[in-house]
N, C-alpha and C positions, 0 to 999 in steps of 0.2 A: 210805561203800560205795552200791549200788544193789543192792539186793534183790528178788524176786521181787516180790512188792507190793506195790514202785515199780512195775516195771514192768507188771504189772496197768495197777493204780489211770494209769498214762498209755494204754494199749492201748487203754481204756475210750471214752474221746471220742476217741481218732485214731482208732478201728473204726468212731463211730456216725457221722464229718462225712468221712472218707478216703475208705470207703465207699462213703454215697451219694451226695459229690459223682464220683464215680469214672464208680459204675451212673449217673447224670446225664446226665456227661459221652457214655456209650458212647450216650446215648438211649432208656436207659427212666425214665422219669415218675417226678418226683419222691415225687407221695404213693408209689407200688410200691420204691423204691429206699428211702426211710425206714426204712422196717419189712423192709427186711431186712438195714440197716445194724447195725439193736437188734438182732436177731435172732444175727448176729456178736459182737455187746458181751453179750447176755445167755451164750451160749458161753465168756467168756473172763471174766465171773464164776463162770459155774457150776465153770471149771474149777480156778476160785481157793479155791470153796467145797467143793468137792467131789472131788474130785480130787486136786489138790495141798494139801489140807484144812491150815489155821494151828494150831501145834502150841508149847504151850507148854514149852520145855526141863526149866523144873519143874517140871509134871507127873510129864512124864514119868522124870524124877532117886524124885523121892518114890515111884513105884508100885512099883519097882526093887526099892526097899528092905527089908527084910523085916520082919515087923509086931514091934512091943516085947512081948517079956514080960514080966508081972510082977513072974515068981516066980521 
């Protein structure tokens, strides 16, 4: 089953190469198209890291349990 982070890993090179190629075909110089494609790729990476953060289900379950009382 394809998850969110699998899609993100696939979109990074697709965005970099696809946007660079599309902007080059439209007439923008290659040296200007590469940074724009890289900026979009950085946005995808930033979204995956900071907006839709990776989390471990075990950490959430562990924090939901009450502390153990020795008394």
